[in-house]
Each structure stands twice: as C-alpha cells, then as structure tokens.
MITORTI-263082 format. One record per atom (N, C-alpha, C): residue in one letter; x, y, z. Coordinates in steps of 0.001 Angstrom, whole numbers, plus 500000, padded with zeros to 6 digits. Each point is the difference from the previous one (the first is absolute). Layout:
<pts>
AXYZ/...
</pts>
This chain:
<pts>
X500608498876499823/X499582501035500116/X500384501004500240/X501044500334500679/X500936501388500039/X500673500127498358/X501309499015499572/X499868499962498375/X499243500630499144/X498304499322500396/X499502500627498647/X500110501839500348/X499166500084501159/X499835501393500772/X501127500993499313/X501335499576500089/X501108500902499630/X500421500245498219/X499371498837499475/X499444499900498425/X499112501089499911/X499560499862500603/X498217501149499860/X500409501332499809/X500858500051501369/X500757501463500442/X501059500433498820/X500550498793498947/X501575500323499665/X498951500453498187/X499260499145499845/X498947500503498902/X499349501952499870/X499161500103501389/X499639501133500315/X500759501123499819/X501903499358500563/X500579501399499943/X500688499934498918/X499707499698498811/X500435499927499284/X498999500683498750/X498757499434500288/X499326500624499520/X499590501799500177/X499872500139501129/X500322501738500936/X500559500745500063/X501087499347499715/X500953500967499973/X500453500903499159/X499397499317498615/X500139500642498506/X498558500566499436/X498755499750500627/X498997500344499355/X499877500874501330/X499253501653499747/X500165501002500824/X498529499253501349/X500422499393500440/X498702499661500987/X500583499789501191/X501338500093500671/X501343499499501046/X499828498917500757/X501027499691499593/X500855498518500816/X499609500376501198/X500411500687501006/X500644500012501214/X498319500170499931/X499286500413499654/X498011499880500939/X499725498789499747/X500231499026498696/X499625498984500047/X500639499292500834/X501087499912500174/X500672498549501088/X499393500503501670/X500370501271499987/X498959499760501123/X498558500027500687/X499134500097498896/X498192499609499749/X500231498563500056/X500460499135498934/X500684498997499867/X500184498931501091/X500609500604500651/X500718499432501588/X498988500060501518/X499888501611499890/X499710500026501383/X498201500215499740/X499646500288498987/X498149500164500101/X499511498135499104/X500374499553499306/X500169498667498730/X500414499153501411/X501034499765500549/X500596499418500468/X501248498958499032/X500365500352498733/X500895499147499108/X501548500605500553/X500272498892500594/X501907500254500672/X499743500151501378/X499173500465500466/X500496499970501394/X500524498812500399/X499444499246500065/X500752498418500931/X501512499962499737/X500679501081498750/X500751499889500123/X501137501228501400/X499020500669500630/X500711500654501205/X500781501415500135/X499234501054500151/X500302500914500082/X501179500477500443/X501207499935500821/X501416499802500043/X500458500407498856/X499657498969498537/X500594500288498725/X498991500458498651/X498597500548501162/X499525500252498094/X500819500999499459/X500296501537500766/X500580501147499388/X501503499325498841/X500824499487500800/X500902499101499054/X499927499432498793/X498724498998500127/X499395499255499069/X499425500901498900/X499423500845500182/X499609500978499233/X501074500480499188/X501240500790500402/X500616500052499111/X500826499066499535/X500449499149500074/X500353498547499106/X498975500176499000/X498475500382500275/X499419499699498460/X500500501282499136/X499862500821500426/X500685500990499281/X500780500276499384/X500856498620500538/X501805499847499211/X499137499279499253/X499444499377499795/X499111498952499151/X499691500361498504/X499679501554500529/X499700500484499168/X500513501388499143/X501257500395501058/X501425500828499515/X501024499165498887/X498950498152500228/X500943499714498828/X499512499985498843/X498639499770500010/X499166500045499071/X500001500891499312/X500535501290500602/X499811501594499008/X501922500205499161/X500629498946501214/X501620500198499050/X499892498972498746/X499792498840500472/X499847499321498755/X498904499868498796/X499136501045500716/X499436500746498278/X500105501290499036/X500816500277500885/X500805501761499494/X501142499733499904/X500847499103500100/X501245499583500025/X500781501205499515/X499206500175498258/X500937500334499012/X499550501706500363/X498775499910499934/X499800501582500850/X500570500747500833/X500264498202500747/X501076501293501442/X501484500077499226/X500213498978499442/X501595500651499878/X500572500559498802/X498940500515499373/X500078500790498780/X499834501366501029/X499088500281500774/X499533501300501013/X501730499583500283/X500326499773500956/X501143499926500625/X501416500348499192/X500044499543499096/X501176500423499021/X500112500619499300/X498971500658499647/X499668501388499184/X500354501194500939/X499027499679501033/X499956501177501373/X501278500784500463/X500691498625499742/X501899500793499823/X500980500230499542/X499178499210498255/X500612500679499161/X499179500737498858/X499672499815500474/X498737501513498665/X498458499923500551/X500862501415501740/X497930500463500279/X499276500411499607/X500661500723498951/X499186500462499203/X498609499222499001/X500519499232500038/X499391498904498813/X498643499799500923/X498576498687499330/X498670500332500952/X500697498709501049/X500461499044499938/X500451499200500970/X500914500687501359/X500953500563499230/X500848500679500961/X499457500455500896/X498578501753499553/X499488500291500777/X499025498988501229/X499588499334499382/X499003499440501096/X501056499192500909/X501214499942499573/X500459499302501939/X500017501121500864/X500467501483499400/X500009500982500502/X498459500000501252/X499387499978498818/X498315500493500595/X499415498763501037/X500485498799499887/X500030499164501028/X500440500256500928/X500923499901499899/X501116501009501247/X499165501124501079/X499285500726499177/X499398501186500691/X498956499712500460/X499226499139499120/X498316499527500437/X500557499303501797/X501382499052499855/X500142499834500934/X500215500152501617/X500617501405499709/X500402500898501295/X498661500085501115/X498776500454499502/X498649500326500825/X500069498615501032/X500119498869499058/X499366498746500748/X500990499552500746/X500904500125500005/X501602499430500706/X500000500948500957/X500080501953499975/X499771500077501775/X499335500037499835/X498364499460500170/X498748500482501144/X500388498018500106/X500418499224499482/X500164498590499857/X500154499568501618/X501749500367499671/X500889500227500784/X499684500393501594/X499173501422499726/X499357500809501575/X498933499244500511/X499340499356499161/X498370499717500920/X499059498981499406/X501271499551499388/X498829498401499410/X500124499317500940/X500652499734501072/X499856498659501091/X499261500951500669/X499396501255500849/X499073500723500378/X498762499699499313/X499804500229499044/X498281499502498658/X500000498635500362/X500768499505499880/X499883498219500063/X499048500265501163/X501220500092501128/X499539499683501301/X498022500355500457/X499938501395499919/X499031500738500108/X498723500012498599/X500547499280498686/X498750500234498967/X499869498615499746/X501258498753500085/X499525498903499647/X498239498866500487/X499945500375501288/X499255499600499920/X498499500860499859/X499748501130499691/X499093500371499995/X498998499929498343/X499024499364500965/X499236499709498528/X499198500480499524/X499332500908500697/X499221501514499540/X500979500735499160/X500725500089500010/X500523501442499449/X500912498957498440/X500742498924500252/X500237499294499243/X498558499403498803/X498513499764499737/X499464499905499365/X499257501323499969/X500612501109500917/X499674501246499007/X500711500998499357/X501323498827500073/X501158500751498870/X499655499002498697/X500099499386500240/X499450498843498531/X498520500843499036/X498675500433500664/X499336500681499941/X500446501613499378/X500556500888500383/X500847501329500157/X500399499167498504/X501461499527499985/X501079499779498914/X498819499401498774/X499565498899499950/X499315499841499006/X499214501082499619/X499641500989500236/X499102501485498945/X501061500425499627/X500976500093501408/X500935501524499431/X500903499173498598/X500813498920500071/X500053499360498340/X498888499891498795/X498946499781500826/X499260500223498413/X499507501186499509/X499928500716500822/X500068501433499747/X500960500508498946/X501395499993500746/X500801500214499824/X500147499543498260/X499962498816499602/X500244499429498830/X498675500539499039/X498981500423500497/X498521500606499170/X500382500958499596/X500525501621500960/X500211500878499690/X501054500493499669/X500968499327500114/X500937500517499572/X500928499530498559/X499490500459498718/X500525499350499218/X501265499483499806/X500472498666499060/X501091499887499204/X500648500827499194/X500967500518500424/X500403500668499145/X501928500055499940/X500689499143500620/X501257500329499787/X500890498023500366/X500793499571499790/X500382499065500550/X501459500190500664/X501219498749499762/X500834500482500685/X501654500765499542/X499009500320498332/X501088501291499594/X499969501220500442/X498424500202500041/X499540501157500574/X500428500464501428/X500224498650500954/X499927500102501605/X501258501270500533/X499297500513500851/X501156501206500404/X500413499193502090/X501074500568500655/X500148500137501102/X499102500179500880/X499390500845499396/X498393500431500855/X498896499166500526/X499764499788498448/X499040498494499972/X500970498649501244/X500977499636499733/X500649499635500744/X500015500041501574/X500400501000500692/X499620500500501584/X498598499928499943/X498943500007499383/X498723500223500387/X498722498971500390/X501076498543498695/X499876498909500290/X500606499269501172/X501149500464500414/X500879499410500651/X499597500393501841/X498880501473499452/X499509500590501573/X498832499289500150/X499173499555499379/X498747499147499523/X500499499044501501/X500810499655499211/X500446497726500276/X500155500096501240/X500561501674500973/X500145499672501131/X498717499800501038/X498501499915499149/X498734499796500987/X499709498495500118/X500917498444498744/X500030499600500218/X499796498866501118/X501234500834500630/X500231499752501397/X498913499821501332/X499190500311499311/X498350500035500757/X499194497984499282/X500667499187500444/X498693498807499514/X498875501075499651/X499535499126498730/X498882500454499222/X499752500654498990/X501122501038500049/X500060501368498735/X500790498996499161/X501319499220499795/X500133499534498897/X501325499930499766/X501318499563498958/X500601500801500040/X500082500546498136/X499636499132499377/X499875499618498659/X498877501652500003/X498604499487500941/X499319500819499393/X500206500819500008/X500992501053501356/X500092501295500554/X500661500459498485/X501592499206499930/X500643500436498839/X499287499873498700/X499090499309499514/X499743500189498802/X498529500885499672/X499387500381501206/X499418501264499963/X500446501136499720/X500883500090500919/X501311501446499897/X500118500091497810/X500077498883500155/X501379500138498415/X498566500221499250/X498892499209499979/X498505500950499524/X499389501616499931/X500273499976500864/X499885501731500743/X501255500784499340/X501025499074499601/X501003501322499470/X499973500039498073/X498572498985500260/X500571500052498091/X500178498482499386/X500719499304501286/X500895498810498754/X499091498641499640/X499945499687498959/X498846499204499381/X500646498762501110/X498248498839500157/X500085499102500539/X501291499078500006/X500088499336499058/X500808499099499933/X501707500744500498/X500841500670499681/X500723500832500445/X499809499909501520/X499106500651500885/X499488500413501109/X500055498587500361/X499411498964500272/X500838498338500102/X500569499734500092/X501071500647498920/X501275499190499838/X500990500515500859/X499761501559500564/X501023500896500413/X499888499597501346/X498421499383500651/X500253499956501446/X500049498614500284/X500415498941499056/X500686498634499847/X501697500960500724/X500372500646498933/X501230500219500057/X500016500656501426/X499648501064499869/X500047500360501580/X499908499128501306/X499433498389499879/X499248499067501068/X501767499465500185/X500723500112499205/X501116499198499903/X500747500755500989/X500740501153500017/X500915500222501402/X499177500439501171/X499109499764499490/X499220500214501613/X499540499274500863/X499718498674499198/X499578498353500705/X501374500009500532/X500816499422499230/X501972499758499433/X500433500327501946/X499210501738500253/X500619500750501430/X499863499310501697/X498295499742498994/X499235499571500910/X500307498695500805/X500042498887498805/X500406498216500129/X501559500604500839/X501049500605499305/X501090500177500630/X500139500281501809/X499532500973500082/X499772500740501112/X499427499087500853/X498874499407499896/X499355498735500810/X500975498462499983/X501121499353499064/X500153499023500049/X501427500085500419/X499974501006500241/X501375500672500265/X500284499352502067/X498834500127500903/X499520499670501161/X500277499010499786/X500816499516501023/X499989498567501526/X499116499608500085/X499081500325500196/X498393500180500669/X499243498896498873/X499907501010498415/X499991499376498781/X500812498669499210/X500443500267500340/X501136498614499973/X499247498769500502/X500425500201501050/X499640499155500869/X498184499557500406/X499483500569499013/X498532499395499595/X500007499522499347/X500714500124498475/X500620499426498700/X499904498678500156/X501279499715501038/X501225498912500395/X498530498930500534/X499651500604500480/X498839498979500895/X498717499885499074/X499933501109498979/X498360499102499176/X500570500521498423/X501231498190500058/X500295501045498535/X499064499724498952/X499466498596500012/X498577499469499502/X499084501431499110/X499805500264500613/X498772500444500278/X500259501888498970/X501342500217500748/X500273501433499232/X500630499332498543/X500790499209499477/X500194499816498554/X498837499342499437/X499127499167500532/X498563499737498789/X499552501125500490/X499863500699500834/X499155502279499706/X500528500849498862/X501766499373499777/X500827501414499890/X499798498850497822/X499815498776499942/X499840499614498600/X498562500454499956/X499099500062500442/X498344499654499446/X500290501533499464/X499887500913501294/X500102501357499118/X500671500698499567/X500589499635499406/X501262500045498845/X499410499404498324/X499593498931500082/X498878499516499207/X498894500808499566/X499321500044501155/X498938501504499441/X500231500637499949/X501048500765500795/X500402501165499481/X500237500058498463/X500609499498499573/X500239499430498492/X498994500136498707/X499300498988501035/X498589500834498672/X498638500729500602/X500198500838501312/X499378500624499603/X500595501551499233/X501569500317500103/X500456500829499557/X499419500246498392/X500266498894499135/X499615499207498658/X498509500700499902/X499390499698500039/X498587500034501039/X499629501632499334/X500150500477501322/X500045501758500284/X500565500651498893/X500859499462498975/X500513500855499064/X499162499883498858/X500056498885499650/X498620499493498619/X498663500424500448/X499764500052501850/X498645500918500020/X499916501348499926/X500820500690500415/X499917501509499554/X500099500366498504/X500512499024498973/X499870500745498847/X498311500059500096/X498946499611500085/X498714500241499517/X499567500439500800/X500196499873501682/X499128500147500863/X499947501581500335/X499410499756501423/X500468500821500785/X499901499767501744/X499475500638500713/X500242499676501603/X498566499645500660/X499229499939499323/X498735500258500203/X499629498757501631/X500447498868499022/X499932498654500688/X499968500125501012/X501936500521500435/X500807499684500920/X498840501080501132/X499550501221500006/X499775500662500785/X498470499361500692/X499330499440498893/X498938498782500877/X500529499103500943/X500655499298499197/X500707498711501034/X500562500887501789/X500606501116499681/X500268500644500801/X499055500200501117/X498884500622498917/X498842500458501167/X499002499001500488/X499889498745499406/X499807498658500434/X500327499520501243/X501467500216499909/X501049498737500606/X499809501348501824/X500129500942499366/X499822501227501431/X498810500117500124/X498743499608499885/X498820499822500330/X499800498481500792/X500713499355499428/X499719498194500631/X500256500423501664/X501677500934500211/X500745499875500809/X499350500777501196/X499493500925499433/X498950500648501003/X498724499413500459/X499784498984498825/X498376499050500874/X500814498592500610/X501130500178500203/X500640498777500634/X500101500287501021/X500417501044500055/X500530500790501228/X498691500417501135/X498607500073499182/X499128500361501270/X498803499218500508/X500819498205499102/X499322498730500323/X501211499364501488/X500655500596499886/X501488499212500829/X499409499995501527/
</pts>
C-alpha cells in the first residue's frame, strides 16, 4: 500500500509541477486531506516532497538539454544572441525567488503548509488570475522580443509560488502573458526558470544531515518517487507545450476552482 501511494504522489508531482495547478498544494491536499501518502510518516514528508521535485527537475534537464546547452554556451560566447540573452534573463528572474526563498521559505512553510483554507483560496484566486491574464493580454512577442524587465517581472511573480496553491508555473506563465509573451514561449520560459530554482531548493535540502539520514533509511520509496515523478514530468512537459499551441488556460481555471471548492467542502464536513 505504501509503494502504491508513493507512485500516486509521484504521478501527481510530475503532472502538477508543470501544469499551472500547484504541485505543492496537490501533495498537501492528497496527503493531509485525502490520506494518500500519510502512511509514510510526517517526519519524512518534506524531504520526500523535495525528492519528487528532483524527479521533475531531471525531466526538465533531459527534455530541454539541447536548449540549456545552447543557452549556457551562447550566454558566455554570444551574449547578444537570442539564447545568449536567455541565460541572463533566467538569472535575472531567479534573483527575487532566491532572495525570498532563502529568507522566508522555511517560515512560510511552517506557517502556511497546514492552512487548507488559504491553500484552497489560493487555488481559486490564481486560477482566475491565470485565465484573465491569458484572455486579456494578447500574444505579441516571443523570446526574440523579450526584455530584462519582462524577466524581472516574471521573477517577482514567482515569489508568490512560495505560498502553496499559487503555483510556480502558474504565476510565471500568468506574468509572462501579462507582459505580452505568447503562450508557448511563456510556458517554455517557466520551464527554463524552474530548473535553477528547483535545483537550489533540492541542493539546500539534501545537504542537511537529517535529510540524508531519512533518505538512507527509506531509500526505496525515495528512488521510486523520483523515478515516477521524472517519467510523469516528461510526459506532462510534452503534453502542455503541444496543448498550448491550440488551447487557452480555461480548463486549468475550472479545475483549480473545482479543487478549491472541494477542499473547502471537505473542511466543512471534517
């Protein structure tokens, strides 16, 4: 039963990390409200969630390997080229999340992780914001016309993703659409931006002796969770990029509204 729950959580992470629906909110809701994964024990919950993020990080690195290689090489050799500028845009966008993450992430996690009402409201609120940003701001530009100010605005929006329910991909895509970036490039930049942010969070967590001890004692579920989230993430990235070529974000708004309402109803009857 435990390994089945690990597989379910891995699939949830792989899907929700890239769709604008908040992976952190889904892991919290499915574990703490629906009971999926509660059997693994609260002492390893945070470390396991970060391990699942490692799986989706590996999916990003593999799927966009050629893109990242070109971005890094051109960033140093041809900084004024499209890929060269992209490296510096990514670095600019990472600054706000890095600062707030280092200073406030643990405080926010401790204060808000168990606040299911806030999580439900964040799901509903951000679902509406994502749809409105996509609907009212027309597609005007791609990566070629992106500016450092676009990158900074998107990076500042990502700070809100520290609150469970807002969604890292959701906030960054919404901000990119508000800056007039087309849907597909908005999603791609969100994926690019997630790599250093998630890598930093994984590194900080895994360097702790307590985390390594938990992983060593529960190596089976950690390896399985990473593998499943990796595979699910690869499938989801490909799906979303194809989906956004011909569809908008309306379905994600309705899903977030429905899930937020379900959570609120569950809290009323618990």
